[in-house]
NUDO-718329 format. One record per residue: z, y, x of N, C-alpha, C in turn; residue number from 1. Coordinates in nm, 4 decimals. Atoms other than C-alpha are relative to their C-alpha. Layout:
NODE       n_Z       n_Y       n_X      ca_Z      ca_Y      ca_X       c_Z       c_Y       c_X  num
NODE         Z         Y         X         Z         Y         X         Z         Y         X  NUM
...
// end
This chain:
NODE       n_Z       n_Y       n_X      ca_Z      ca_Y      ca_X       c_Z       c_Y       c_X  num
NODE    0.0853    0.0234    0.1160   -1.0151    1.6419    2.2449   -0.0693    0.1299   -0.0407    1
NODE    0.0769   -0.1149    0.0431   -1.2839    1.8765    2.1189    0.0681    0.0709   -0.1168    2
NODE   -0.0684   -0.0788    0.1021   -1.1449    2.1589    1.9041   -0.0551   -0.0279   -0.1394    3
NODE    0.0612    0.0225    0.1311   -1.3928    2.1057    1.6209    0.0331   -0.1401   -0.0517    4
NODE   -0.0346    0.1362    0.0405   -1.3276    1.7289    1.6186    0.1435   -0.0045   -0.0527    5
NODE   -0.1407    0.0014    0.0437   -0.9500    1.7834    1.5948    0.0171    0.0742   -0.1317    6
NODE   -0.0077   -0.0763    0.1249   -0.9966    2.0441    1.3229   -0.0516   -0.0841   -0.1164    7
NODE    0.0560    0.0882    0.1033   -1.2144    1.8027    1.1240    0.0954   -0.1154   -0.0315    8
NODE   -0.0932    0.1113    0.0216   -0.9619    1.5211    1.1733    0.1214    0.0449   -0.0798    9
NODE   -0.1158   -0.0509    0.0738   -0.6700    1.7324    1.0530   -0.0391    0.0295   -0.1442   10
NODE    0.0505   -0.0266    0.1344   -0.8767    1.8459    0.7561   -0.0163   -0.1296   -0.0787   11
NODE    0.0222    0.1293    0.0663   -0.9720    1.4845    0.6746    0.1323   -0.0634   -0.0413   12
NODE   -0.1291    0.0595    0.0315   -0.6115    1.3659    0.6895    0.0752    0.0736   -0.1091   13
NODE   -0.0755   -0.0815    0.0961   -0.4748    1.6526    0.4798   -0.0704    0.0125   -0.1342   14
NODE    0.0809   -0.0285    0.1198   -0.7572    1.6696    0.2224    0.0523   -0.0656   -0.1282   15
NODE   -0.0455    0.0599    0.1261   -0.6116    1.4186   -0.0278    0.1269    0.0620   -0.0584   16
NODE   -0.1317   -0.0483    0.0429   -0.2853    1.6120   -0.0538    0.0048    0.1492   -0.0355   17
NODE   -0.0066   -0.1456    0.0149   -0.3721    1.9850   -0.0601   -0.1196    0.0533   -0.0787   18
NODE    0.1123   -0.0646    0.0676   -0.5791    2.2095   -0.2843   -0.0770    0.0855    0.1022   19
NODE    0.0899   -0.0693   -0.0925   -0.8577    2.4193   -0.1326    0.0676    0.1156    0.0738   20
NODE   -0.0585   -0.1179   -0.0624   -0.6599    2.7379   -0.0711    0.1088   -0.0373    0.0995   21
NODE   -0.1052    0.0431   -0.0920   -0.3612    2.5618    0.0833   -0.0584   -0.0670    0.1241   22
NODE    0.0658    0.0631   -0.1140   -0.5953    2.3591    0.3014   -0.0562    0.1041    0.0962   23
NODE    0.0567   -0.1050   -0.0848   -0.7717    2.6686    0.4279    0.1105    0.0721    0.0757   24
NODE   -0.1140   -0.0644   -0.0658   -0.4362    2.8328    0.4994    0.0558   -0.0888    0.1113   25
NODE   -0.0537    0.0938   -0.0983   -0.3195    2.5188    0.6808   -0.0891   -0.0073    0.1233   26
NODE    0.0922    0.0077   -0.1130   -0.6325    2.4963    0.8956    0.0067    0.1273    0.0843   27
NODE   -0.0114   -0.1270   -0.0729   -0.6044    2.8644    0.9865    0.1295    0.0052    0.0808   28
NODE   -0.1278    0.0048   -0.0702   -0.2371    2.8137    1.0775   -0.0091   -0.0901    0.1228   29
NODE    0.0126    0.0934   -0.1126   -0.3186    2.5118    1.2941   -0.0818    0.0622    0.1130   30
NODE    0.0886   -0.0546   -0.1027   -0.5992    2.6930    1.4728    0.0667    0.1128    0.0777   31
NODE   -0.0593   -0.1163   -0.0672   -0.3968    3.0050    1.5487    0.1274   -0.0338    0.0765   32
NODE   -0.1312    0.0239   -0.0605   -0.0608    2.8461    1.6399    0.0203   -0.1391    0.0596   33
NODE   -0.0281    0.1380   -0.0440   -0.0965    2.4714    1.7068   -0.1156   -0.0685    0.0724   34
NODE    0.1151    0.0680   -0.0578   -0.4463    2.3921    1.8342    0.0130   -0.0185    0.1511   35
NODE   -0.0166    0.0079   -0.1454   -0.3360    2.4487    2.1963    0.1254   -0.0780    0.0398   36
NODE   -0.1265    0.0677   -0.0283   -0.0097    2.2533    2.1639   -0.0187   -0.1521    0.0047   37
NODE    0.0096    0.1468   -0.0068    0.0594    1.8820    2.2348   -0.0021   -0.0634   -0.1387   38
NODE    0.0174    0.0715    0.1259   -0.0028    1.6221    1.9666    0.1284   -0.0082   -0.0813   39
NODE   -0.1251    0.0154    0.0749    0.3669    1.5861    1.8778    0.0370    0.1255   -0.0784   40
NODE   -0.0274   -0.1232    0.0736    0.3706    1.9479    1.7583   -0.0570   -0.0051   -0.1413   41
NODE    0.0552    0.0141    0.1348    0.1726    1.8308    1.4554    0.1084   -0.0214   -0.1049   42
NODE   -0.1080    0.0233    0.0968    0.4993    1.7230    1.2922    0.0592    0.1325   -0.0473   43
NODE   -0.0504   -0.1329    0.0376    0.6209    2.0845    1.2985   -0.1022    0.0715   -0.0873   44
NODE    0.1080   -0.0603    0.0779    0.2836    2.2041    1.1706   -0.0009   -0.0528   -0.1433   45
NODE    0.0011    0.0600    0.1333    0.2888    1.9585    0.8779    0.1217    0.0451   -0.0799   46
NODE   -0.1221   -0.0439    0.0688    0.6480    2.0543    0.7933   -0.0165    0.1414   -0.0548   47
NODE    0.0210   -0.1379    0.0457    0.5443    2.4193    0.7684   -0.0967    0.0066   -0.1175   48
NODE    0.0995    0.0005    0.1084    0.2537    2.3336    0.5396    0.0542   -0.0583   -0.1305   49
NODE   -0.0550    0.0679    0.1192    0.4638    2.1225    0.3003    0.1051    0.0884   -0.0643   50
NODE   -0.0890   -0.1015    0.0560    0.6123    2.4029    0.0936    0.0371   -0.0247   -0.1458   51
NODE   -0.0413    0.0349    0.1363    0.6640    2.2231   -0.2381    0.0752   -0.1325    0.0052   52
NODE   -0.0765    0.1254    0.0025    0.8895    1.9358   -0.3414   -0.0916   -0.1211    0.0135   53
NODE    0.0938    0.1120   -0.0062    0.5879    1.7073   -0.3906   -0.0528   -0.0189    0.1419   54
NODE    0.0534    0.0093   -0.1355    0.4417    1.7897   -0.0491    0.1075   -0.0416    0.0996   55
NODE   -0.1090    0.0390   -0.0898    0.7799    1.7572    0.1202    0.0250   -0.1501   -0.0069   56
NODE   -0.0221    0.1443    0.0146    0.8182    1.4067   -0.0214   -0.1128   -0.0810    0.0640   57
NODE    0.1157    0.0690   -0.0581    0.4717    1.3192    0.1146   -0.0208    0.0357    0.1471   58
NODE    0.0210   -0.0527   -0.1357    0.5231    1.4804    0.4570   -0.0299   -0.1097    0.1017   59
NODE    0.0213    0.1089   -0.0966    0.5496    1.1547    0.6526   -0.1374   -0.0640   -0.0207   60
NODE    0.1303    0.0590    0.0295    0.2397    1.0171    0.4772   -0.1138    0.0908    0.0474   61
NODE    0.1029   -0.0951   -0.0428    0.0424    1.3337    0.5511   -0.0151   -0.0039    0.1523   62
NODE    0.0046    0.0066   -0.1458    0.1356    1.3215    0.9185   -0.0672   -0.1289    0.0469   63
NODE    0.0622    0.1283   -0.0339    0.0396    0.9539    0.9340   -0.1501    0.0048   -0.0242   64
NODE    0.1427   -0.0104    0.0324   -0.2939    1.0310    0.7663   -0.0747    0.0811    0.1059   65
NODE    0.0631   -0.0809   -0.1056   -0.3672    1.2978    1.0294   -0.0180   -0.0831    0.1267   66
NODE    0.0100    0.0838   -0.1199   -0.2904    1.0586    1.3154   -0.1084   -0.1073   -0.0165   67
NODE    0.1048    0.0994    0.0262   -0.5143    0.7963    1.1515   -0.1383    0.0645    0.0128   68
NODE    0.1293   -0.0690   -0.0056   -0.7951    1.0510    1.1154   -0.0394    0.0341    0.1431   69
NODE    0.0281   -0.0313   -0.1398   -0.7645    1.1448    1.4830   -0.0563   -0.1206    0.0762   70
NODE    0.0521    0.1219   -0.0622   -0.8539    0.7836    1.5645   -0.1381   -0.0390   -0.0537   71
NODE    0.1299    0.0319    0.0581   -1.1696    0.7830    1.3513   -0.1142    0.0517    0.0879   72
NODE    0.1183   -0.0517   -0.0699   -1.5198    0.8346    1.4839   -0.0455    0.1280   -0.0705   73
NODE    0.0467   -0.1246    0.0633   -1.6844    1.1733    1.4191   -0.0788   -0.0235   -0.1286   74
NODE    0.0807    0.0288    0.1194   -1.9166    1.0110    1.1623    0.0855   -0.0272   -0.1228   75
NODE   -0.0887    0.0326    0.1121   -1.6161    0.9120    0.9492    0.0852    0.1183   -0.0450   76
NODE   -0.0786   -0.1184    0.0339   -1.4655    1.2619    0.9367   -0.0749    0.0900   -0.0981   77
NODE    0.0605   -0.1004    0.0873   -1.5258    1.5308    0.6771   -0.0617    0.1112    0.0849   78
NODE    0.0616   -0.1102   -0.0753   -1.7407    1.8291    0.7800    0.1034    0.1039    0.0436   79
NODE   -0.0883   -0.1055   -0.0499   -1.5900    2.1236    0.9642    0.0539    0.0825   -0.1169   80
NODE   -0.0577   -0.0662    0.1175   -1.3466    2.2767    0.7119   -0.0247    0.1498   -0.0061   81
NODE    0.0236   -0.1442    0.0041   -1.4113    2.6352    0.8150   -0.1336    0.0326   -0.0650   82
NODE    0.1267   -0.0166    0.0719   -1.7608    2.5858    0.6749    0.0138   -0.0558   -0.1413   83
NODE   -0.0064    0.0685    0.1287   -1.6881    2.3385    0.3944    0.0872    0.0733   -0.1009   84
NODE   -0.0922   -0.0627    0.0945   -1.3908    2.5165    0.2408   -0.0512    0.1347   -0.0486   85
NODE    0.0495   -0.1322    0.0389   -1.5539    2.8571    0.2420   -0.1200   -0.0094   -0.0934   86
NODE    0.1176    0.0168    0.0853   -1.8606    2.7164    0.0654    0.0354   -0.0520   -0.1391   87
NODE   -0.0393    0.0552    0.1299   -1.6659    2.5526   -0.2168    0.0266    0.1124   -0.0996   88
NODE   -0.0214   -0.1002    0.1045   -1.6616    2.7442   -0.5439    0.1076   -0.0487   -0.0955   89
NODE   -0.1019    0.0362    0.0980   -1.3642    2.7492   -0.7765   -0.0620    0.0037   -0.1387   90
NODE    0.0627    0.0108    0.1316   -1.4632    2.6402   -1.1268    0.0735    0.0808   -0.1069   91
NODE   -0.0762   -0.0788    0.0965   -1.1897    2.8374   -1.3035    0.1101    0.0742    0.0721   92
NODE   -0.1109   -0.0748   -0.0592   -0.9030    3.0763   -1.2432    0.1117   -0.0958    0.0391   93
NODE   -0.1031    0.0902   -0.0535   -0.6105    2.9263   -1.0507    0.1016   -0.0386   -0.1064   94
NODE   -0.1011    0.0326    0.1009   -0.3708    2.9490   -1.3440   -0.0543   -0.0859   -0.1129   95
NODE    0.0583    0.0850    0.1033   -0.6160    2.7581   -1.5640   -0.0362   -0.1375    0.0534   96
NODE    0.0391    0.1259   -0.0629   -0.6778    2.4786   -1.3179    0.1052   -0.1072   -0.0247   97
NODE   -0.0914    0.1109    0.0223   -0.5251    2.1411   -1.4037    0.0569   -0.0454    0.1334   98
NODE   -0.0650    0.0481   -0.1209   -0.2739    2.0252   -1.1439   -0.0452   -0.1426    0.0275   99
NODE    0.0524    0.1325   -0.0327   -0.4368    1.7298   -0.9668    0.1098   -0.1043    0.0089  100
NODE   -0.1092    0.0968   -0.0105   -0.0968    1.5726   -0.9098    0.0349   -0.0556   -0.1374  101
NODE   -0.0291    0.0453    0.1357   -0.0459    1.5549   -1.2886   -0.1017   -0.1037   -0.0460  102
NODE    0.1014    0.0938    0.0486   -0.3767    1.3864   -1.3607    0.0058   -0.1319    0.0761  103
NODE   -0.0132    0.1234   -0.0766   -0.3237    1.1361   -1.0792    0.1199   -0.0802   -0.0472  104
NODE   -0.1210    0.0671    0.0498    0.0265    1.0567   -1.2057   -0.0274   -0.0711   -0.1316  105
NODE    0.0307    0.0591    0.1301   -0.1003    0.9955   -1.5583   -0.0982   -0.1162    0.0158  106
NODE    0.0959    0.1071   -0.0269   -0.3911    0.7877   -1.4277    0.0714   -0.1266    0.0478  107
NODE   -0.0737    0.1161   -0.0529   -0.1554    0.5598   -1.2318    0.0766   -0.0691   -0.1121  108
NODE   -0.0773    0.0568    0.1110    0.0663    0.5126   -1.5373   -0.0911   -0.0733   -0.0982  109
NODE    0.0928    0.0613    0.0945   -0.2323    0.4370   -1.7612   -0.0478   -0.1354    0.0509  110
NODE    0.0492    0.1266   -0.0532   -0.3677    0.1693   -1.5300    0.1121   -0.1023    0.0159  111
NODE   -0.1138    0.0925   -0.0059   -0.0225    0.0205   -1.4780    0.0231   -0.0648   -0.1363  112
NODE   -0.0169    0.0524    0.1351    0.0064   -0.0183   -1.8550   -0.1130   -0.0980   -0.0340  113
NODE    0.1129    0.0900    0.0236   -0.3400   -0.1753   -1.8672    0.0187   -0.1322    0.0745  114
NODE   -0.0169    0.1203   -0.0814   -0.2710   -0.4194   -1.5838    0.1120   -0.0887   -0.0535  115
NODE   -0.1145    0.0754    0.0516    0.0562   -0.5212   -1.7489   -0.0361   -0.0893   -0.1182  116
NODE    0.0439    0.0798    0.1147   -0.1411   -0.6685   -2.0380   -0.0600   -0.1353    0.0427  117
NODE    0.0683    0.1197   -0.0495   -0.2820   -0.9444   -1.8153    0.0906   -0.0821    0.0917  118
NODE   -0.0726    0.0817   -0.0969   -0.1519   -1.2350   -1.6158   -0.0477    0.0353    0.1406  119
NODE    0.0271   -0.0379   -0.1384   -0.1611   -1.2175   -1.2370   -0.1451   -0.0265    0.0415  120
NODE    0.1365    0.0352   -0.0375   -0.4960   -1.3940   -1.2005   -0.1017    0.0953   -0.0618  121
NODE    0.0937   -0.0899    0.0673   -0.6716   -1.1739   -1.4571    0.0105    0.1427    0.0556  122
NODE   -0.0163   -0.1322   -0.0607   -0.5226   -0.8567   -1.3111   -0.0731    0.0064    0.1340  123
NODE    0.0680    0.0056   -0.1288   -0.6511   -0.9590   -0.9694   -0.1515    0.0051   -0.0183  124
NODE    0.1432   -0.0012    0.0298   -0.9945   -1.0182   -1.1227   -0.0482    0.1404   -0.0349  125
NODE    0.0354   -0.1369    0.0391   -0.9992   -0.6687   -1.2754   -0.0017    0.0914    0.1219  126
NODE   -0.0072   -0.0814   -0.1213   -0.8887   -0.5055   -0.9516   -0.1179   -0.0318    0.0928  127
NODE    0.1108    0.0407   -0.0853   -1.1505   -0.7068   -0.7627   -0.1330    0.0562   -0.0473  128
NODE    0.1229   -0.0566    0.0565   -1.4256   -0.5903   -0.9979   -0.0139    0.1469    0.0401  129
NODE    0.0044   -0.1423   -0.0343   -1.3344   -0.2257   -0.9349   -0.0275    0.0180    0.1495  130
NODE    0.0229   -0.0077   -0.1450   -1.3180   -0.2792   -0.5571   -0.1468   -0.0266    0.0323  131
NODE    0.1401    0.0366   -0.0222   -1.6614   -0.4405   -0.5703   -0.0942    0.1164   -0.0310  132
NODE    0.0869   -0.1092    0.0426   -1.8019   -0.1263   -0.7363    0.0459    0.1364    0.0541  133
NODE   -0.0505   -0.1271   -0.0525   -1.6212    0.1370   -0.5271   -0.1093    0.0878    0.0602  134
NODE    0.1111   -0.0806   -0.0521   -1.9548    0.2463   -0.3796   -0.0480    0.1019   -0.1035  135
NODE    0.0401   -0.0919    0.1075   -2.0123    0.4145   -0.7168    0.0955    0.1180   -0.0131  136
NODE   -0.1010   -0.1059    0.0084   -1.7013    0.6324   -0.6717   -0.0279    0.1035    0.1089  137
NODE    0.0386   -0.1045   -0.0935   -1.7944    0.9624   -0.5087    0.1215    0.0829    0.0412  138
NODE   -0.1117   -0.0754   -0.0552   -1.5064    1.0879   -0.2968   -0.0022   -0.0167    0.1509  139
NODE    0.0003    0.0092   -0.1453   -1.4187    1.1286    0.0707    0.0586   -0.1336    0.0458  140
NODE   -0.0361    0.1322   -0.0510   -1.3472    0.8283    0.2934    0.1500   -0.0236    0.0037  141
NODE   -0.1443    0.0162   -0.0037   -0.9747    0.8938    0.3253    0.0535   -0.0349   -0.1392  142
NODE   -0.0428    0.0299    0.1366   -0.9237    0.9030   -0.0517   -0.0484   -0.1393   -0.0426  143
NODE    0.0545    0.1308    0.0359   -1.1481    0.5981   -0.0904    0.0843   -0.1120    0.0624  144
NODE   -0.0879    0.0973   -0.0652   -0.9269    0.4125    0.1566    0.1301   -0.0164   -0.0787  145
NODE   -0.1224    0.0059    0.0799   -0.6190    0.5024   -0.0480   -0.0235   -0.0781   -0.1304  146
NODE    0.0323    0.0689    0.1246   -0.7888    0.3803   -0.3669   -0.0140   -0.1496    0.0232  147
NODE    0.0207    0.1423   -0.0310   -0.8952    0.0513   -0.2069    0.1331   -0.0687    0.0319  148
NODE   -0.1304    0.0586   -0.0349   -0.5465   -0.0093   -0.0620    0.0851   -0.0233   -0.1241  149
NODE   -0.0785    0.0145    0.1227   -0.3910    0.0454   -0.4036   -0.0550   -0.1125   -0.0872  150
NODE    0.0613    0.1023    0.0845   -0.6388   -0.1763   -0.5849    0.0210   -0.1413    0.0552  151
NODE   -0.0224    0.1346   -0.0547   -0.5982   -0.4649   -0.3423    0.1477   -0.0293    0.0245  152
NODE   -0.1462    0.0133   -0.0027   -0.2197   -0.4135   -0.3627    0.0571   -0.0022    0.1417  153
NODE   -0.0554   -0.0216   -0.1333   -0.1808   -0.3319    0.0052    0.0987    0.1166   -0.0014  154
NODE   -0.0912   -0.1125    0.0179   -0.0049   -0.0155   -0.1149    0.0619   -0.0086   -0.1386  155
NODE   -0.0703    0.0097    0.1283    0.2550    0.0024   -0.3913   -0.0484    0.1028   -0.1005  156
NODE    0.0476   -0.1037    0.0907    0.1172    0.3253   -0.5340   -0.1236    0.0657    0.0599  157
NODE    0.1200   -0.0683   -0.0446   -0.1971    0.5351   -0.5109    0.0388    0.1293    0.0699  158
NODE   -0.0345   -0.1182   -0.0781   -0.1535    0.7911   -0.2341   -0.0977    0.1135   -0.0258  159
NODE    0.0855   -0.1172    0.0101   -0.2893    1.1432   -0.2474   -0.0243    0.0450   -0.1431  160
NODE    0.0409   -0.0509    0.1296   -0.4297    1.3473   -0.5329   -0.1512   -0.0129   -0.0095  161
NODE    0.1409    0.0363    0.0143   -0.7720    1.2728   -0.6783   -0.0670    0.0807   -0.1105  162
NODE    0.0761   -0.0797    0.0957   -1.0418    1.4648   -0.8624   -0.0142   -0.0741   -0.1326  163
NODE    0.0068    0.0576    0.1340   -1.0752    1.4115   -1.2351   -0.1194   -0.0927   -0.0160  164
NODE    0.1175    0.0859    0.0175   -1.4284    1.2696   -1.2140    0.0169   -0.1338    0.0719  165
NODE   -0.0286    0.1250   -0.0701   -1.3068    1.0094   -0.9634    0.0891   -0.0901   -0.0853  166
NODE   -0.0918    0.0768    0.0840   -1.0225    0.9014   -1.1910   -0.0713   -0.0515   -0.1250  167
NODE    0.0776    0.0436    0.1163   -1.2576    0.8893   -1.4897   -0.0867   -0.1206    0.0344  168
NODE    0.0861    0.1113   -0.0430   -1.4926    0.6618   -1.2962    0.0812   -0.1277    0.0182  169
NODE   -0.0845    0.1174   -0.0211   -1.2066    0.4278   -1.2015    0.0469   -0.0592   -0.1324  170
NODE   -0.0389    0.0487    0.1331   -1.0867    0.4059   -1.5623   -0.1178   -0.0732   -0.0636  171
NODE    0.1191    0.0616    0.0584   -1.4430    0.3277   -1.6723   -0.0299   -0.1360    0.0633  172
NODE    0.0220    0.1283   -0.0680   -1.4777    0.0545   -1.4097    0.1010   -0.1045   -0.0464  173
NODE   -0.1016    0.0927    0.0512   -1.1504   -0.1017   -1.5250   -0.0362   -0.0468   -0.1402  174
NODE    0.0395    0.0339    0.1371   -1.2712   -0.0893   -1.8840   -0.1157   -0.0999    0.0008  175
NODE    0.1140    0.0918   -0.0110   -1.5994   -0.2598   -1.7853    0.0465   -0.1395    0.0428  176
NODE   -0.0523    0.1287   -0.0467   -1.4045   -0.5306   -1.6031    0.0707   -0.0740   -0.1133  177
NODE   -0.0725    0.0622    0.1112   -1.1859   -0.5925   -1.9090   -0.0975   -0.0488   -0.1067  178
NODE    0.1032    0.0443    0.0952   -1.4943   -0.6081   -2.1312   -0.0596   -0.1331    0.0438  179
NODE    0.0543    0.1256   -0.0511   -1.6360   -0.8814   -1.9090    0.1002   -0.1142   -0.0148  180
NODE   -0.1051    0.1017    0.0002   -1.3042   -1.0640   -1.9069    0.0396   -0.0426   -0.1418  181
NODE   -0.0560    0.0288    0.1321   -1.1956   -1.0358   -2.2710   -0.0883    0.0423   -0.1169  182
NODE    0.0874   -0.0474    0.1065   -1.4835   -0.8786   -2.4659    0.0316    0.1437   -0.0367  183
NODE   -0.0191   -0.1430    0.0302   -1.5315   -0.5180   -2.5847    0.1037    0.0290   -0.1081  184
NODE   -0.0975   -0.0239    0.1070   -1.3191   -0.5506   -2.9003    0.1419   -0.0058    0.0564  185
NODE   -0.1318    0.0137   -0.0609   -1.0164   -0.6749   -2.7070    0.0236    0.1104    0.1009  186
NODE   -0.0132   -0.1070   -0.0987   -1.0832   -0.4195   -2.4321    0.0394    0.1314   -0.0668  187
NODE   -0.0343   -0.1219    0.0743   -1.0727   -0.1356   -2.6875    0.1450   -0.0045   -0.0481  188
NODE   -0.1370    0.0142    0.0484   -0.7480   -0.2702   -2.8324    0.1010    0.0227    0.1124  189
NODE   -0.0933   -0.0102   -0.1120   -0.5791   -0.2999   -2.4943    0.0030    0.1410    0.0590  190
NODE    0.0046   -0.1371   -0.0499   -0.6983    0.0411   -2.3761    0.0730    0.0939   -0.0954  191
NODE   -0.0688   -0.0830    0.0983   -0.5768    0.1980   -2.7007    0.1509   -0.0140    0.0099  192
NODE   -0.1432    0.0234   -0.0143   -0.2353    0.0395   -2.6552    0.0536    0.0656    0.1269  193
NODE   -0.0418   -0.0621   -0.1262   -0.2137    0.1556   -2.2927    0.0037    0.1521   -0.0123  194
NODE    0.0021   -0.1447    0.0233   -0.3078    0.5089   -2.4006    0.1248    0.0422   -0.0774  195
NODE   -0.1176   -0.0306    0.0809   -0.0331    0.5072   -2.6643    0.1280   -0.0050    0.0832  196
NODE   -0.1196    0.0158   -0.0833    0.2225    0.3903   -2.4071    0.0098    0.1080    0.1081  197
NODE    0.0028   -0.1003   -0.1066    0.1144    0.6546   -2.1530    0.0102    0.1422   -0.0534  198
NODE    0.0054   -0.1335    0.0608    0.0870    0.9489   -2.3940    0.1286    0.0816    0.0183  199
NODE   -0.1220   -0.0807   -0.0178    0.4577    1.0516   -2.3748    0.0092    0.0637    0.1382  200
NODE   -0.0023   -0.0556   -0.1351    0.4309    1.0983   -1.9978   -0.0986    0.1156    0.0116  201
NODE    0.1022   -0.1040   -0.0080    0.1088    1.2986   -2.0303    0.0440    0.1272   -0.0727  202
NODE   -0.0484   -0.1153    0.0771    0.2577    1.5237   -2.2974    0.1108    0.0707    0.0753  203
NODE   -0.1155   -0.0561   -0.0706    0.5723    1.5712   -2.0927   -0.0381    0.0880    0.1181  204
NODE    0.0392   -0.0804   -0.1160    0.3832    1.7090   -1.7919   -0.1196    0.0904   -0.0304  205
NODE    0.1031   -0.0934    0.0423    0.1196    1.8960   -1.9913   -0.1411   -0.0352    0.0392  206
NODE    0.1353    0.0433   -0.0342   -0.1882    1.6883   -1.9164   -0.0632   -0.0716   -0.1184  207
NODE    0.0726    0.0655    0.1087   -0.4515    1.5812   -2.1724   -0.0481   -0.1358    0.0462  208
NODE    0.0309    0.1350   -0.0443   -0.4636    1.2054   -2.1275   -0.1463   -0.0362   -0.0254  209
NODE    0.1370    0.0387    0.0352   -0.8013    1.1758   -2.2992   -0.1045    0.0623    0.0936  210
NODE    0.0919   -0.0514   -0.1020   -0.9552    1.3818   -2.0171   -0.0354   -0.1072    0.1022  211
NODE    0.0264    0.1098   -0.0933   -0.9358    1.0599   -1.8152   -0.1047   -0.0970   -0.0521  212
NODE    0.0859    0.0996    0.0640   -1.1590    0.8725   -2.0589   -0.1449    0.0462   -0.0092  213
// end
């Protein structure tokens, strides 16, 4: 397999789970120590990259995502990471950056609380509305696949970590779906209740829940 293609595939598979700096370090590690090794060596590579409790718990999923990306066509892969990552600008100092895992965790809890307010048929209708409008969500194809799998309940939870603007868009789409289903007054009431129920979790992990809205 072409070196650049494999590098792009590994980058695509790992992108939902790692921040920019860790991704760049991982790609550099793969290129210097694993790019010439057989495919099964990827498991050792991924194990070395998963240096936190959260990443260790997701190790099998990350490896699976890489293998899936290696089966994609070049058009479905992210650009070459050695160019893309170096061009990205950090918006704030590292210690001021919100942990994406926290905002994704709070987002999942918020939507779970929202969905719990409806019967099975109405919940399916809301999820279907969001799926129908996923073209409006600007993220990479791997993350979009994770979002779609979660919304259609093919996956029990939302895999990966997701940018704040993506999560905001998904919350807004859910709100629009509820407005169509129950009216704006009821939608505001239900969203307010879900926010109240999710707030303790957000406070506990230091994330501003209203940043999702």
